[in-house]
N, C-alpha and C positions, 0 to 999 in steps of 0.2 A: 921840697916836693920830690917824692920818690917816684921814679919811673923805671920800667924794665923794657928792654928791647925784645922783640919776638925771637923765639928760638929758630935756628936754621932748620930746614927740612919741612916737608909737607905734613900737616896735622892729619891724623887718622880721620876717616869718615865718621861723623858724629850722628847720633840719633837726632832726627829733626825735632822731636819733642823736647829733647835735652836742650838743643840750641834755642828753641822758642821760649822755654821756661827760664833759662838763664838770662837771655836778653831782656825779656819782659820783667823779670825779677830785679835786675840791676837798674832798670829804668824807673821802677815803681817807687812810691813813697808810702810807707817805709820799704826799704829793699828787703826782698825775701826770695829764697830759692827752695823749691819743694825738697823735703828730706829724702824722697825716693832716689835722688840722684847721688846720694852718698855711695851707692852700692855698685861701683865698678869692682873689678877683682880685688884691687888693693883695699878699697873701702870695706868689702865683705870680709877680707882677712883681718883688718883692724877691728871690725865689730866683733868677730869671733874672739879676738884677744880681749876685748872689753868684757865679754861675758864671763871671763875667768878671773877678773880682777877682784880683790877682796872687798872693795867698796861697792861693786855692782851686784846688789842682792837679787834683782829680779830673776835671773836665769837659775841660780841654784835653789831659790825659794820655790819657783814654779816646778822645777824638776823633782824636788823632794815631794811636793804636793801631788804631782802626777803619780809618783811611785806609791804614795800612801793610798790613793783612791783607785788604784788599778783594778782590784777585784770588783769594786762597786761599779766602776765604769764599764768593765767587761760585761756585767749583767745588764746594764742599761743600753748598751749600743746594739744596733741592729746586726743580725748575723749576715755574713757575706757582704759586708758594706765595702764601698770604696772610700778610703780616707783621702780627702782633698785638702792639702796644706797650702795656705796662702802665705807667700813670703817665706819659703822653707829654709833659705840660708843653708847652713851646714846640716840641717835636720838633726841637730844634736839631741833634742828632746823626743823626737819622733819614735825611736826604738822603744821607749817606755810605753807609748800609746799602742804601738803595733803588737807588742807582747801581751798587752792587756786585753785587746779586743780581737786579735787574729783576723784582720780584714781580708777581703778577696783581692784587693788591688790598692795601690798607693799612687797618688798623683801629686808630686811636688811642683809648685808654681813659684818661679822667682824671676826677677828682672835681670840678674847677673848670670848669663848663660854658661860661662866656663865654670863658675862656682857651682851652679846647679847640676851640671853633668858630672862633675867630680863627686859631689855629695851623693847623687843618685847611684853612681857606680859603687861607692863605698857601702851604701845601704843595701844594694842588691847582693853584695858579697855576704853581708850579715844575715840576709833573709832570702836565700837563693830560690825558694819556692814562691815568693811573692812577686807578682807582676808589677813593675814600676814604669810609669808613663810620665817622664818629666816634661813640663811645659814651660818654655822660656817666654815670659810675658809680664807685662805690667798689669797687675790685677786691679788697678784703678780704672782700667779701660775694658770694653766689652771682651768677654772671655769664653770662647767655646771650649768645652771639656772634651777629652779624647773619646772617640766613638766606642772604644773598648769598654768604657765604664757606664755607658748611657743607660743600660737596663738595671744597673746595680743600685741599691739604696746608698745614700751618700751621708758621710759624716765629715763636715767641714772642720778643719783644725786651724785655729788662728791664735797661736800662742804668743807669749812675749809682750803682751799689752801693746801690740803694734797699732791697735785701734786708737790708742791714746795719742798717736802722732797726728791725728786729724782733729779739726774742730768738729763740734757736734753736727753741724750741717752736713759736712762731707762724710763723717762717720756713719750717719743714718743712710746717706745715699749708698755707701759701700755695703752696708748690711742688707739693704734692700736688693742690691745687685747680687750679692752672695745667695740670697734666698731664691732669686730667679735662676741663677746658674745651677744651684744644687737641687731645686725643685721642692714642691710642697711635700711635706712628710719627712724631709731631710732634717738632720740634726747638726748642730754647730757647737763645738767645744772651744770657748774663747777665753783668753787670759786677760785680766784687767788688774792694773796696779792700783793699790789703795792710796788715799791721801795719808800722809804721815809727816813727821817732823822734817823741816828743811835741813836739820843737822844730819839726817840720813840721806835725804834726796840729793842735796847739792854735791857731796863727794861722789855719789854714784855717777854723776855726769861731769865731774871735773876731778879725775883721780890723780893721786900723787905722782904716778909714773908718767903722766902726760899722754896716755894712749888715746883717751877721748879727744884731747886737743889735736893729736895727729889725725884722727878720724875726721874731725871737723875741717881741718886745714887741707886734707886730701881732696876735698871738693874743689878748692882753688887749683890744686895741681891738675885735677881732671879737666877743669875748664881750660887751663893753659895748654894741655896736651891735645884735647879733642876739638877745641874751638879756636885754636891759634891765639890763645890769650897771652897777655903780657902782664898779668897780675903779679906784683912783687909779694910773694907769699910770706916772706919774712917780715913784712910790714903789718901783718895781721896777727891778732891773738884770739884764742878761744875764750869765750865767756859762757858760763852757765848760771842762770838766775832762777829763783823761785817767784813766780807770779801768783800771789795768793788769791787775788781777785778772780783769776781765770783757772785756778787750781791746776797749774801746770809748771813744769820745768821748761825754760826756753834756752836754746843754744843759739849763740850769735858768733859771728866773726867780726871783730872790732879793729878798725884801722888805728894804728898807733901813731900815725902822723898823716899829713895830707898826701894823697896818692893820686896818680893818673895812670890809666891803663886802657888797653883796647881788648875787646872780645869779638871775634869774627869780624874784625876791621872797624868796629864801632867804638868810639871813645867814651870813657866814663871817668868821673872824678869823685873822690870822697875826701871829706875833711877828717881831721883827727877826731876820734871817738865815734864817728859814724859806724853803723853796723850793718851787716847782712844777716837777717834772721834765717837760720837754716833748719831749725827743728823745734817742735813742741812735743812735750810728753805729758798729756793730761792724766790726772789721777782721779779715780772715782770712788765715792762712797757706795754702799750697797744699793741705796735707793736710786742714785743717779745712774748706776750701771744698768739696773733693771729697766729704768725708763728709756735709756738709750736703746737697749735691745728691743723693747716692745715697739718703739718708734720705727725701728728697722725691720719689723715684721717677724721677730723671733720671740717665742714665749719661753721664758726661763723654766726649766724643769727641775734642775738640781744645782746647788751652789756649794762650793767647798772653799775653805780658806786655811792658811797656815796658822799655827798657834799664836803668832804675833799679829795676825790679821793684816799682814803687809801686802798680800797678793791673793787674788781670787781666781778660780777657774769656774766657769758657768757653762752648764750644758743646756742648750736651747733647742726648741723644735719649731719648724716651719709649719705651724698649724693652719688650717683653712682660715682665711681672713673673714672676719665678721663685719657686716655692714650696719649693725645696730649694737647698742651696749649689751 
C-alpha cells in the first residue's frame, strides 16, 4: 500500500469551489473531478504545449480553417462588435479572428488569472488600438460582462471544441447562459470536433512525448499543493480511451497499485486499477452539432469544415425565441 506524507509548510489558499469539487469527486462513485481544474498556471502552460504536438490535430486544423474563412467571416460579422472569448487561454487563434472582423473591443475570459493577464498584454501589444478587457472568471458560473462593451453588438468566440468537454445536458445549459450574457441578436462562432477514427483520436490525447500525461497528472500536483494533499502522484498513470457509445474520448488517472492519501485532512483509498475520471471530449457529427446549438437557443447561420471534415466552425445567431413551431 503506497502512502505519502504531507509536505511541510502551509498550503496556499485554495478556491473553495476547487476544494468542494475535489472532495466530492474523490468521494463519488465513480470518482471524477471537473476538467476545468486542470488550468492552474502550469496546467495552462502544458495545454499550450499539447496544442503544438504533431498528434494533436484540433488546434492547427481550426487555425487553418479560421484563416481560410476570414474574408467570408468578416462580411458576416456585425460592425463595431465586441468579441467575447470564452476560455481564452493563450488567445493563440484570436488574432486570426480579430484581423478578419476588426472588432471594437475584445473581452477574453479565463479561469487562470496569471495566464489570462499575460496573454492579454501580448495581444494588446499586437493590436495597440484595440481595447482589451480581460475577465478572470469561471464561465460555467454567472458572468457579468464589462460595462464598457454593454452597448456594443456581441460576437461570442468559443473555439477549440471546448463545448465537447461537457455532457449534452451541461453543454445546453452553458449555451443558454451564453445567449443570456451576449443578448438577443448576438452571434456565436463555435468550434466542434468531428467524430473520426480512434486511430486519430487516441494519439491526440495520449501523445508519444507524454505531454498530455503530464497535463493530466498535474491535477494531482495541484491538489497536493493547494489542498494539503498527500497523493502519491507517481502511483498514477494517464489513460485515454475512446468510448464509442458516448462518442467521446475519456481521460482518466489510474492507480497502479493500492493507495491511501488525504486531501484537506480527509482520508481516501483506491485499489489498483481504480480511476479518477478527469475529462471528456465529445465529438459531434453535423446533425448532432446543430441539434445541440438549437437546444441552447442558437440558430446556425453558416458552417465551415476542413477538407478532411475533421473539425467544424459554426456561426450561430441568438434569434428571437419562438413559442410555436
